[in-house]
C-alpha positions as CSV (number, residue, x, y, z in Angstrom):
1,M,0.0,0.0,0.0
2,N,2.8,2.4,0.9
3,L,4.6,1.5,-2.4
4,L,1.4,2.3,-4.3
5,A,1.1,5.7,-2.6
6,F,4.7,6.5,-3.4
7,A,4.0,5.5,-7.1
8,V,0.9,7.7,-7.2
9,I,2.8,10.8,-6.0
10,A,5.7,10.1,-8.3
11,G,3.3,9.8,-11.2
12,M,1.6,13.0,-10.4
13,L,4.9,14.9,-10.2
14,T,5.9,13.4,-13.5
15,L,2.8,14.5,-15.2
16,Y,3.3,18.0,-13.7
17,V,6.8,18.2,-15.2
18,L,5.7,16.9,-18.6
19,L,2.7,19.3,-18.8
20,D,3.7,22.4,-16.9
21,G,7.2,21.9,-18.1
22,F,6.5,23.0,-21.6
23,D,4.6,26.0,-20.2
24,L,7.5,27.1,-18.1
25,G,9.9,26.4,-20.9
26,V,8.0,28.4,-23.5
27,A,8.1,31.4,-21.2
28,T,11.9,30.9,-20.7
29,I,12.8,30.8,-24.4
30,A,10.2,33.3,-25.5
31,P,12.7,36.2,-25.8
32,L,14.8,34.0,-28.0
33,V,12.1,32.8,-30.4
34,A,9.6,35.7,-30.4
35,R,11.0,39.0,-31.6
36,S,7.9,41.2,-32.1
37,D,4.9,41.9,-29.9
38,D,2.7,39.7,-32.1
39,E,5.1,36.8,-31.9
40,R,5.3,37.0,-28.2
41,R,1.5,36.9,-28.1
42,V,1.6,33.8,-30.2
43,A,4.1,32.1,-27.8
44,M,1.9,32.9,-24.8
45,Q,-1.3,31.9,-26.6
46,S,0.2,28.6,-27.5
47,I,0.0,27.6,-23.8
48,G,-3.0,29.8,-23.0
49,P,-5.6,27.0,-22.9
50,F,-3.4,24.6,-20.9
51,W,-1.3,26.3,-18.2
52,N,-3.8,26.6,-15.4
53,G,-5.0,23.0,-15.8
54,N,-1.4,21.8,-15.9
55,E,-0.6,23.5,-12.5
56,V,-3.4,21.4,-10.9
57,W,-0.9,18.5,-10.9
58,L,1.5,20.5,-8.6
59,I,-1.3,21.3,-6.2
60,A,-2.6,17.8,-6.3
61,S,0.9,16.4,-5.6
62,G,1.2,18.6,-2.5
63,G,-2.2,17.5,-1.3
64,A,-1.4,13.8,-1.9
65,L,1.9,14.2,0.0
66,F,0.0,15.6,3.0
67,A,-2.6,12.8,2.8
68,F,-0.3,9.9,2.2
69,F,2.8,10.8,4.1
70,P,2.1,13.6,6.6
71,Q,5.4,13.3,8.3
72,A,7.3,13.9,5.1
73,Y,4.9,16.8,4.3
74,A,5.6,18.4,7.7
75,S,9.3,18.0,7.4
76,S,9.6,19.4,3.8
77,F,7.2,22.3,4.2
78,S,8.7,23.5,7.5
79,G,12.4,22.9,6.5
80,F,12.0,24.5,3.0
81,Y,9.6,27.3,4.1
82,L,11.5,30.2,2.5
83,P,12.0,28.4,-0.9
84,F,8.3,27.4,-1.0
85,M,7.2,31.0,-0.3
86,V,9.5,32.2,-3.2
87,V,7.9,29.5,-5.5
88,L,4.4,30.6,-4.5
89,W,5.2,34.3,-5.4
90,L,6.7,33.2,-8.7
91,L,3.7,31.1,-9.6
92,M,1.4,34.0,-8.8
93,G,3.6,36.4,-10.9
94,R,3.5,34.0,-13.8
95,G,-0.3,33.6,-13.7
96,V,-0.9,37.3,-13.4
97,A,1.4,38.1,-16.3
98,L,-0.5,35.6,-18.5
99,E,-3.9,37.0,-17.6
100,L,-3.1,40.7,-17.6
101,R,-0.8,41.0,-20.6
102,D,-3.4,41.7,-23.2
103,H,-5.8,43.8,-21.1
104,Y,-4.2,47.1,-22.1
105,P,-3.0,48.0,-25.6
106,S,0.4,49.4,-24.8
107,Q,3.8,48.2,-25.9
108,M,5.3,49.1,-22.5
109,W,2.6,47.3,-20.7
110,H,3.1,44.2,-22.8
111,A,6.9,44.3,-22.4
112,F,6.6,44.6,-18.6
113,W,4.4,41.5,-18.3
114,D,6.4,39.6,-20.8
115,A,9.5,40.1,-18.7
116,I,7.6,39.0,-15.5
117,F,6.4,36.0,-17.4
118,T,9.9,35.0,-18.5
119,V,11.8,35.7,-15.3
120,A,9.2,34.0,-13.0
121,S,9.1,30.9,-15.2
122,A,12.8,30.5,-15.5
123,L,13.3,31.0,-11.8
124,L,10.6,28.4,-11.1
125,I,12.5,25.8,-13.2
126,I,15.7,26.5,-11.4
127,F,14.1,26.3,-8.0
128,F,12.4,23.0,-8.8
129,G,15.6,21.6,-10.3
130,V,17.7,22.7,-7.2
131,A,15.0,21.1,-4.9
132,L,15.2,17.8,-6.8
133,G,19.0,18.0,-6.7
134,N,18.9,18.4,-2.9
135,L,16.5,15.5,-2.5
136,L,18.8,13.3,-4.5
137,R,21.9,14.4,-2.6
138,G,20.1,14.3,0.8
139,V,19.3,16.9,3.4
140,P,20.4,17.1,7.1
141,L,17.6,15.9,9.4
142,D,17.4,15.8,13.2
143,A,16.2,12.9,15.2
144,N,12.6,14.0,14.6
145,G,13.0,14.2,10.9
146,Y,13.1,17.9,10.6
147,F,15.4,19.9,8.3
148,R,18.5,21.2,10.1
149,G,20.4,22.9,7.4
150,T,20.5,26.4,6.0
151,F,19.4,28.1,2.8
152,A,23.1,28.3,1.8
153,F,23.4,24.5,2.3
154,L,20.8,24.0,-0.4
155,L,22.9,25.9,-3.0
156,N,25.5,23.2,-3.3
157,W,27.3,22.4,-6.6
158,Y,25.3,19.3,-7.3
159,A,21.9,20.9,-6.8
160,V,22.9,23.9,-9.0
161,L,24.0,21.5,-11.7
162,V,20.6,19.8,-11.6
163,G,19.0,23.2,-11.8
164,V,20.9,24.1,-14.9
165,F,20.1,20.7,-16.4
166,A,16.4,21.3,-15.6
167,I,16.2,24.7,-17.4
168,V,18.0,23.3,-20.5
169,S,15.8,20.2,-20.6
170,L,12.5,22.1,-20.2
171,S,13.6,24.7,-22.7
172,L,14.2,21.9,-25.2
173,H,10.8,20.4,-24.3
174,A,9.2,23.8,-24.9
175,A,11.0,24.2,-28.3
176,R,9.5,20.9,-29.4
177,F,6.1,22.0,-28.2
178,L,6.3,25.3,-30.1
179,L,7.1,23.4,-33.3
180,V,3.8,21.5,-32.8
181,R,1.7,24.6,-31.9
182,T,3.1,27.5,-33.9
183,A,4.3,28.4,-37.5
184,G,6.3,31.1,-39.1
185,G,9.1,33.0,-37.4
186,V,8.4,31.5,-33.9
187,A,8.6,28.0,-35.2
188,E,11.7,28.5,-37.3
189,R,13.6,30.1,-34.4
190,A,12.4,27.3,-32.1
191,R,13.7,24.8,-34.6
192,S,17.1,26.5,-34.8
193,L,17.3,26.8,-31.0
194,S,16.4,23.2,-30.4
195,G,19.6,22.0,-32.1
196,W,21.7,24.0,-29.7
197,L,19.6,22.9,-26.7
198,W,19.8,19.3,-27.7
199,A,23.6,19.3,-27.7
200,A,23.7,21.1,-24.3
201,N,21.1,18.7,-22.9
202,L,23.2,15.7,-23.9
203,V,26.3,17.1,-22.2
204,L,24.4,18.0,-19.1
205,F,22.7,14.6,-19.0
206,I,26.0,12.8,-19.0
207,A,27.4,15.2,-16.3
208,V,24.4,14.9,-14.0
209,T,24.3,11.1,-14.4
210,A,28.0,10.8,-13.5
211,S,27.6,13.3,-10.6
212,T,24.6,11.4,-9.2
213,F,26.7,8.2,-9.0
214,A,29.3,10.2,-7.2
215,V,26.8,11.6,-4.7
216,R,24.4,8.6,-4.2
217,G,26.5,5.6,-5.2
218,V,25.2,2.5,-6.9
219,A,21.5,2.5,-7.6
220,Q,19.0,-0.4,-7.9
221,P,19.2,-2.3,-11.2
222,W,16.0,-1.1,-12.7
223,V,17.1,2.5,-12.3
224,Y,19.8,1.8,-14.9
225,G,17.1,0.7,-17.3
226,A,15.3,4.1,-16.9
227,G,18.6,5.8,-17.6
228,V,19.1,3.8,-20.8
229,L,15.5,4.7,-21.8
230,A,16.2,8.4,-21.2
231,F,19.3,8.2,-23.4
232,A,17.5,6.4,-26.1
233,A,14.6,9.0,-26.0
234,L,17.1,11.9,-26.2
235,A,18.8,10.3,-29.2
236,S,15.4,9.7,-30.8
237,E,14.7,13.4,-30.5
238,R,17.6,14.1,-32.8
239,V,16.4,11.5,-35.3
240,L,12.8,12.7,-35.3
241,A,13.7,16.5,-35.4
242,E,11.8,17.0,-38.6
243,R,8.6,15.4,-37.2
244,P,7.5,17.8,-34.5
245,F,4.9,15.8,-32.7
246,A,7.0,12.6,-32.6
247,A,10.0,14.7,-31.3
248,F,7.7,16.2,-28.6
249,L,6.7,12.7,-27.6
250,A,10.4,11.6,-27.5
251,S,11.1,14.7,-25.3
252,S,8.2,13.7,-23.0
253,T,9.6,10.1,-22.8
254,F,13.1,11.5,-21.9
255,L,11.7,13.6,-19.0
256,A,9.5,10.8,-17.7
257,A,12.4,8.3,-17.8
258,L,14.6,10.8,-15.9
259,L,11.9,11.2,-13.2
260,V,11.5,7.4,-12.9
261,A,15.2,7.1,-12.4
262,A,15.1,9.9,-9.8
263,A,12.2,8.2,-7.9
264,G,14.2,4.9,-8.0
265,T,17.3,6.6,-6.7
266,L,15.3,8.0,-3.7
267,F,13.3,4.9,-3.0
268,P,12.4,3.8,-0.3
269,Y,13.0,7.3,1.1
270,L,10.8,10.4,0.5
271,I,13.4,12.7,2.1
272,P,16.8,11.0,2.4
273,G,19.3,12.1,5.0
274,F,22.7,13.7,4.4
275,P,25.2,12.3,3.8
276,A,24.0,9.5,1.7
277,G,23.4,6.3,3.7
278,S,22.4,8.1,6.9
279,G,18.7,7.2,6.7
280,G,15.9,9.7,6.3
281,I,12.1,9.6,6.1
282,S,11.0,6.5,4.4
283,I,7.6,5.5,3.0
284,D,7.2,3.1,5.9
285,D,8.0,5.8,8.5
286,A,5.8,8.6,7.1
287,A,2.6,6.8,6.1
288,P,-0.6,6.6,8.2
289,N,-2.2,3.2,9.1
290,G,-3.4,0.9,6.4
291,A,-7.1,1.6,6.5
292,A,-6.6,5.3,6.3
293,L,-4.1,4.9,3.5
294,L,-6.6,2.7,1.5
295,G,-9.4,5.3,1.8
296,I,-7.0,8.1,0.7
297,L,-5.8,6.1,-2.3
298,I,-9.4,5.4,-3.5
299,A,-10.3,9.1,-3.2
300,A,-7.0,10.2,-4.9
301,L,-7.5,7.8,-7.8
302,L,-11.1,9.0,-8.4
303,G,-9.9,12.6,-8.4
304,L,-7.1,11.7,-10.8
305,T,-9.5,10.2,-13.2
306,V,-11.5,13.4,-13.4
307,V,-8.4,15.6,-13.8
308,I,-7.1,13.3,-16.6
309,A,-10.4,13.3,-18.4
310,Y,-10.6,17.1,-18.2
311,G,-7.0,17.5,-19.5
312,A,-7.6,15.1,-22.4
313,T,-10.7,17.1,-23.4
314,V,-8.9,20.4,-23.3
315,F,-6.0,19.1,-25.3
316,G,-8.3,17.5,-27.8
317,K,-10.4,20.7,-28.4
318,M,-7.5,23.1,-28.5
319,A,-5.2,21.1,-30.8
320,G,-3.7,22.8,-33.8
321,K,-1.5,25.7,-34.5
322,V,-1.9,29.2,-33.0
323,G,-1.9,32.2,-35.5
324,A,-0.9,35.8,-34.8
325,G,-4.5,37.0,-35.1
326,E,-6.0,34.6,-32.6
């Protein structure tokens, strides 16, 4: 039962990265692929029908962590209070920018909200990447499982490397998405940028993989399989570069395989201790009793069914390319 709860949370976070990842990535690369006001509008409208629904997965993941593993929720949200508050403000800034950008016909107004949109989204990717890097590396916990480090401790070389890898990976994911959703100058620049991002992503993938072995040591055998799948998906992106939707699916597979490998590296811990091998908060320590967990799982799976059905409907109705006049 605990293993199923762990898999549900990992799956929800994976869907969040795949879906909101292209939203965040589009905002990050918008200054590079959209040069005029109309082109920036096209980039924003390409994610317009999806971004708020995609963020539901992040909220649902936090709620599931609270319900399934309350001890891990208490430890993470108390220990990382400052970073979480920064993330909250960045999420609000990004949403406000998307909603208010076209409410007033002024170039200065548009440029201001475009800048907020890009900066907030890029910082969100870096924060999430640094958070994942710290989880993989481990965090200092006291006897009660509470974080006992500092904000400076979280900005270690490995976590920063994962943060850089995250922003390059999601920028590439966004370039693939823009090739599916847009045409004209935006699509052409996204195509050109994707080549450079792919090369940088390959180098960072190798660097992060080697660094993870150095930080965490030998992983379980099936984690290596996820790593091989990630490499194969990244190679497939290059081969499928002229087929935008297939390349986007390959990018999604790459990200999903990376997150499966990350979950396997953490397992059975939700929050591993630092240094590696010093214990942490495991799925057995943090979960409620079996009856409560079963009830929560049933409710979560029903809710997930509704969210997936809604998302599939929106993506189906809003498929196609976005034009400058839309």
